[in-house]
C-alpha positions in Angstrom: -35.7 -82.4 -7.0 -36.8 -82.3 -3.5 -39.9 -84.1 -2.5 -40.4 -85.8 0.8 -40.1 -89.5 1.6 -41.3 -91.2 4.8 -40.5 -94.6 6.3 -38.9 -96.6 3.6 -37.5 -99.2 6.0 -38.5 -102.7 4.9 -39.7 -101.2 1.6 -42.7 -99.5 3.1 -44.3 -96.7 1.1 -42.0 -93.8 1.2 -43.7 -91.2 -0.9 -46.8 -89.5 0.3 -46.7 -86.8 -2.4 -45.9 -88.6 -5.7 -47.4 -86.6 -8.5 -48.7 -87.6 -11.8 -46.6 -86.7 -14.7 -47.3 -83.8 -17.0 -47.9 -84.3 -20.7 -45.1 -85.7 -22.7 -42.6 -87.2 -20.4 -44.7 -85.6 -17.9 -46.0 -89.0 -18.1 -42.9 -89.3 -16.0 -40.0 -87.1 -16.5 -41.1 -83.5 -16.1 -41.3 -84.4 -12.4 -38.0 -86.2 -12.4 -35.8 -83.9 -10.5 -38.5 -82.8 -8.2 -38.9 -86.3 -7.0 -35.2 -86.8 -6.5 -35.0 -85.2 -3.2 -37.6 -87.1 -1.3 -37.7 -87.3 2.4 -35.5 -90.2 3.1 -36.1 -93.3 5.2 -33.9 -92.2 8.0 -34.2 -94.3 11.2 -34.9 -91.9 14.1 -32.2 -91.8 16.7 -29.5 -93.4 14.5 -26.3 -91.6 14.4 -24.4 -90.6 11.3 -21.7 -93.2 11.9 -18.0 -92.9 11.4 -15.7 -93.8 8.5 -12.4 -95.4 9.1 -9.2 -94.5 7.2 -7.6 -91.2 6.4 -9.4 -89.0 3.8 -7.5 -87.4 1.0 -6.6 -83.8 1.6 -8.9 -81.2 0.2 -7.9 -79.9 -3.2 -8.6 -76.1 -3.4 -11.3 -75.1 -5.8 -13.1 -78.4 -5.8 -16.5 -78.8 -4.3 -18.3 -81.6 -2.4 -21.8 -80.5 -1.6 -24.2 -82.2 0.8 -27.9 -81.6 1.1 -29.0 -81.9 4.7 -32.7 -81.9 5.5 -34.8 -80.3 8.2 -36.4 -83.6 9.0 -33.1 -85.5 9.3 -31.9 -86.6 12.8 -28.2 -87.2 12.3 -25.6 -84.5 12.7 -23.4 -84.7 9.6 -19.7 -85.0 9.9 -18.3 -81.8 8.2 -15.1 -83.6 7.3 -16.8 -85.1 4.2 -18.0 -82.0 2.4 -17.0 -78.5 1.6 -20.5 -77.1 1.1 -23.7 -77.8 3.0 -27.2 -77.0 1.7 -29.8 -76.8 4.4 -33.2 -78.0 3.0 -35.3 -76.0 3.2 -36.7 -72.6 3.8 -40.2 -71.7 2.5 -41.9 -68.5 1.4 -44.9 -67.0 3.3 -47.4 -65.3 0.9 -50.6 -63.9 2.3 -53.3 -62.2 0.2 -50.9 -62.0 -2.7 -48.3 -60.2 -0.6 -44.9 -61.4 0.2 -44.5 -61.7 4.0 -41.1 -63.2 4.4 -39.8 -66.8 4.9 -38.9 -69.3 7.6 -36.9 -72.5 7.8 -39.0 -75.6 7.6 -39.5 -77.6 10.7 -37.8 -76.9 14.1 -35.3 -74.1 14.1 -33.2 -76.0 16.7 -32.3 -78.4 13.9 -31.0 -75.5 11.8 -29.0 -74.2 14.8 -27.3 -77.6 15.2 -26.3 -77.6 11.5 -25.0 -74.0 11.6 -22.9 -75.0 14.6 -20.9 -77.4 12.4 -18.8 -74.3 11.4 -17.2 -74.6 14.8 -15.8 -78.0 13.8 -14.9 -76.9 10.3 -14.4 -73.1 9.9 -13.9 -73.5 6.2 -17.4 -75.1 5.7 -19.7 -73.1 3.5 -23.4 -73.3 4.5 -26.2 -72.2 2.3 -29.9 -72.0 2.9 -31.9 -73.8 0.2 -35.3 -72.4 -0.8 -38.2 -74.7 -1.9 -41.4 -73.7 -3.7 -43.3 -76.1 -1.5 -45.0 -75.5 1.8 -44.5 -77.8 4.8 -44.8 -75.6 7.9 -48.1 -75.9 9.8 -48.5 -72.1 10.0 -48.2 -71.7 6.3 -50.2 -72.5 3.1 -49.5 -72.6 -0.6 -50.4 -69.2 -2.0 -48.5 -68.1 -5.0 -44.9 -69.1 -4.2 -42.0 -67.9 -6.3 -44.1 -67.3 -9.3 -46.0 -64.6 -7.5 -42.9 -63.2 -5.8 -40.8 -63.0 -8.9 -43.5 -61.0 -10.8 -43.0 -58.0 -8.5 -39.9 -55.8 -8.5 -40.7 -54.8 -4.9 -41.1 -58.4 -3.8 -37.9 -59.5 -5.4 -36.0 -56.7 -3.6 -37.7 -57.5 -0.3 -36.9 -61.2 -0.6 -33.2 -60.4 -1.5 -32.9 -58.1 1.5 -34.4 -60.7 3.8 -32.0 -63.3 2.5 -29.0 -61.0 3.2 -30.3 -60.3 6.7 -30.8 -64.0 7.3 -27.2 -64.8 6.2 -25.9 -62.1 8.4 -27.9 -63.2 11.4 -26.8 -66.8 11.2 -23.3 -66.1 9.9 -23.7 -68.5 7.0 -22.5 -68.2 3.4 -25.1 -68.4 0.7 -28.5 -68.9 -0.9 -29.4 -72.0 -3.0 -32.6 -71.5 -5.1 -34.6 -74.7 -5.6 -37.6 -73.3 -7.5 -38.5 -76.5 -9.3 -39.4 -75.2 -11.8 -40.4 -71.9 -13.4 -43.3 -72.5 -15.8 -44.8 -75.7 -14.3 -46.2 -77.2 -11.1 -47.5 -80.5 -9.8 -49.6 -81.9 -6.9 -48.2 -79.4 -4.4 -50.4 -76.8 -6.1 -47.9 -74.0 -6.4 -48.8 -71.3 -8.8 -47.0 -71.0 -12.1 -47.2 -68.8 -15.2 -45.6 -70.1 -18.4 -45.7 -66.7 -19.9 -43.3 -65.0 -17.5 -41.9 -67.4 -14.9 -38.7 -68.2 -16.8 -37.8 -64.6 -17.4 -38.8 -63.5 -13.9 -36.6 -66.2 -12.5 -33.6 -64.6 -14.2 -34.7 -61.2 -12.7 -34.9 -62.8 -9.3 -31.4 -64.3 -9.5 -30.1 -60.9 -10.8 -31.6 -59.2 -7.8 -30.2 -61.7 -5.4 -26.7 -61.2 -6.8 -27.0 -57.4 -6.7 -28.2 -57.5 -3.1 -25.9 -60.2 -1.8 -22.9 -58.9 -3.7 -19.8 -61.2 -4.0 -19.5 -61.9 -0.3 -22.2 -64.6 -0.4 -22.7 -67.7 -2.6 -25.6 -67.9 -5.0 -26.4 -71.3 -6.4 -29.4 -73.2 -7.7 -30.7 -76.7 -8.2 -30.7 -77.3 -12.0 -32.8 -79.6 -14.2 -31.2 -81.9 -16.7 -32.1 -79.6 -19.6 -32.3 -76.0 -20.6 -35.4 -73.9 -20.8 -37.9 -75.1 -23.4 -40.8 -73.6 -25.2 -44.3 -74.7 -24.4 -47.7 -73.4 -25.5 -48.0 -69.8 -24.2 -44.4 -69.5 -23.0 -41.6 -71.6 -21.6 -40.6 -73.7 -18.6 -37.5 -74.8 -16.6 -34.5 -72.4 -16.2 -32.8 -70.1 -18.7 -29.3 -71.4 -18.2 -27.6 -68.6 -20.2 -29.8 -66.0 -18.5 -28.8 -66.9 -15.0 -25.1 -67.8 -15.8 -23.7 -64.3 -15.0 -25.2 -64.2 -11.6 -24.5 -67.7 -10.1 -21.4 -69.2 -8.5 -22.5 -72.8 -9.1 -25.2 -75.0 -10.5 -26.1 -78.1 -8.6 -27.3 -80.2 -11.5 -29.8 -82.8 -10.4 -28.4 -85.7 -12.4 -30.7 -88.2 -10.8 -34.3 -89.2 -11.2 -33.6 -88.9 -15.0 -35.7 -92.0 -15.4 -37.4 -94.8 -13.5 -37.1 -98.6 -13.6 -36.5 -100.5 -15.7 -34.2 -97.7 -16.9 -31.4 -96.1 -15.0 -32.0 -92.9 -13.0 -28.4 -91.6 -13.0 -26.5 -93.2 -15.8 -23.3 -91.6 -17.0 -24.4 -92.3 -20.6 -27.5 -94.2 -21.6 -29.4 -93.4 -24.8 -32.4 -95.5 -23.6 -33.0 -93.3 -20.6 -34.8 -90.0 -20.7 -31.5 -88.3 -19.9 -28.1 -89.0 -18.5 -25.1 -87.2 -17.0 -23.4 -86.6 -20.3 -26.4 -85.2 -22.0 -27.4 -83.1 -18.9 -23.9 -81.5 -18.6 -23.7 -80.9 -22.3 -27.0 -79.0 -22.1 -25.3 -76.6 -19.7 -22.1 -76.3 -21.6 -23.9 -75.7 -24.9 -26.0 -73.0 -23.3 -22.8 -71.2 -22.2 -22.5 -72.1 -18.5 -18.8 -72.4 -17.7 -17.7 -75.9 -16.8 -16.1 -74.6 -13.6 -19.6 -73.6 -12.3 -21.0 -77.1 -12.8 -21.6 -79.5 -9.9 -22.8 -83.1 -10.7 -25.6 -84.6 -8.5 -25.3 -88.0 -7.0 -28.3 -89.9 -5.5 -27.9 -91.6 -2.1 -30.9 -93.7 -3.0 -32.3 -96.0 -5.6 -35.2 -94.9 -7.9 -37.8 -97.5 -8.6 -40.8 -95.6 -9.7 -42.4 -92.1 -9.8 -45.9 -93.5 -8.9 -45.8 -97.2 -7.7 -44.9 -98.0 -4.1 -42.2 -98.0 -3.0 -41.0 -95.2 -5.2 -37.4 -95.1 -3.9 -35.1 -96.7 -1.4 -32.2 -95.2 0.4 -28.7 -96.7 -0.1 -28.5 -97.8 3.5 -31.6 -100.0 3.0 -30.4 -101.3 -0.4 -27.6 -102.9 1.5 -30.0 -104.7 3.7 -32.5 -106.1 1.2 -33.4 -109.7 1.6 -32.0 -112.5 -0.6 -34.6 -112.2 -3.3 -32.9 -109.0 -4.2 -29.5 -108.8 -5.9 -27.5 -105.6 -5.5 -24.5 -104.3 -7.4 -25.5 -105.6 -10.8 -23.4 -103.6 -13.2 -24.2 -102.0 -16.6 -21.0 -101.4 -18.5 -22.5 -99.1 -21.0 -24.3 -96.9 -18.5 -21.5 -97.1 -15.8 -23.9 -97.5 -13.0 -25.2 -100.4 -10.7 -28.7 -101.6 -10.3 -30.8 -103.8 -8.1 -32.8 -106.8 -9.3 -35.7 -108.5 -7.6 -36.3 -112.2 -8.5 -34.2 -111.5 -11.6 -36.1 -108.4 -12.7 -34.7 -104.8 -12.7 -35.9 -103.2 -9.5 -34.1 -99.8 -9.2 -31.0 -97.9 -10.3 -28.6 -96.2 -7.9 -25.0 -95.2 -7.4 -22.2 -96.9 -5.6 -18.4 -96.4 -5.0 -17.6 -97.7 -8.4 -19.9 -95.4 -10.4 -19.0 -92.4 -8.2 -15.3 -92.9 -9.0 -16.0 -93.2 -12.7 -18.2 -90.0 -12.7 -15.5 -88.2 -10.7 -12.8 -88.9 -13.3 -15.1 -87.9 -16.1 -16.2 -84.6 -14.6 -12.7 -83.6 -13.6 -11.5 -84.1 -17.1 -14.2 -81.7 -18.2 -13.0 -79.1 -15.7 -16.2 -79.2 -13.7 -16.4 -77.9 -10.1 -17.4 -80.9 -8.2 -20.1 -83.2 -6.9 -23.1 -82.8 -4.6 -25.5 -85.4 -3.2 -29.1 -85.7 -2.0 -29.1 -86.5 0.7 -26.6 -87.1 3.6 -28.9 -89.4 5.6 -29.4 -91.8 2.7 -25.9 -93.1 3.2 -25.0 -96.1 5.3 -23.6 -95.8 8.8 -20.1 -96.5 7.4 -20.3 -93.4 5.2 -19.6 -95.5 2.1 -21.0 -93.0 -0.4 -19.9 -89.8 1.2 -16.4 -91.1 1.5 -16.5 -92.2 -2.2 -17.6 -88.7 -3.3 -14.9 -87.0 -1.3 -12.2 -89.4 -2.7 -13.5 -89.0 -6.2 -13.3 -85.2 -6.0 -10.0 -84.8 -4.1 -8.1 -87.3 -6.2 -4.9 -85.7 -7.4 
């Protein structure tokens, strides 16, 4: 789900870590959700912008979640979401020993985000954990695969999480181990024989240590665990269901051009929102724990440059590009370049349609990756809020 993405303005190459795909749709799709959360093409120094008009009142029990990154520059407006996920914190492993974790980047950025609670005391803030390494004083050395194998490490990590939440007076932990039983170019360790089961043990330990005072969520793939030679990969949906408050399903990067990345329903794509949500429901995850993911960017490719483009830049594409083409069957827009499919994305129309659909299913809400991908007018974040708080 969450890879980084630098300088996409004017369609420059935004992905300095695009991985080759694993074997069967790992020629493309095993990596899907990991790529979704790329570092966006935020313009340094540009504010978050305001949105005119009065927002619908919050409907109790419904969720609007925003991922906010350590490398972003804007300070989000907390009027447009109920839950904020700070991306990311990373593990420190030395000589096969768990040593703790730190937020990525400058801690002052995290302090600014935590301070949003002063503007919105009802805001719930979670720290999101990645299996990647970005900090200069850290290196990739086992990650969650190593940590989750040890009962002592699982307990130590859970205690550290609780202490961190208490120190910063925030509300939860969001696990973004993408994914148990596989890896890609970042080089994180994995073990198909035990990762999936150990991930369940880790979530169980977190719940036991955090209790019911704190939120426990995770970034979910578009499918359930699956068997591979020697074991399994992805997340055991039924296994973790008793321990989590919500699942942020990454219903984006489910394919690349010329197919849609976030279609509501599209049999031609590797997956779509309907199939992804059904995978969770069929595995026994309650509908009221499910949160649908919305991309604030367009997906062009998993390997060719540019790989993705933020919504704010889609709006400013030159005349050779046509935006807001519409696919009635898939219920999503797309961009064409000189008449050819360029990238799939979401807009106000598709967000409204998805909102009606998920509320009919009794789902919890929507989340998006990521806040800074929106335009200065806040078009998408306003659309998400309106879709979820519609009475």
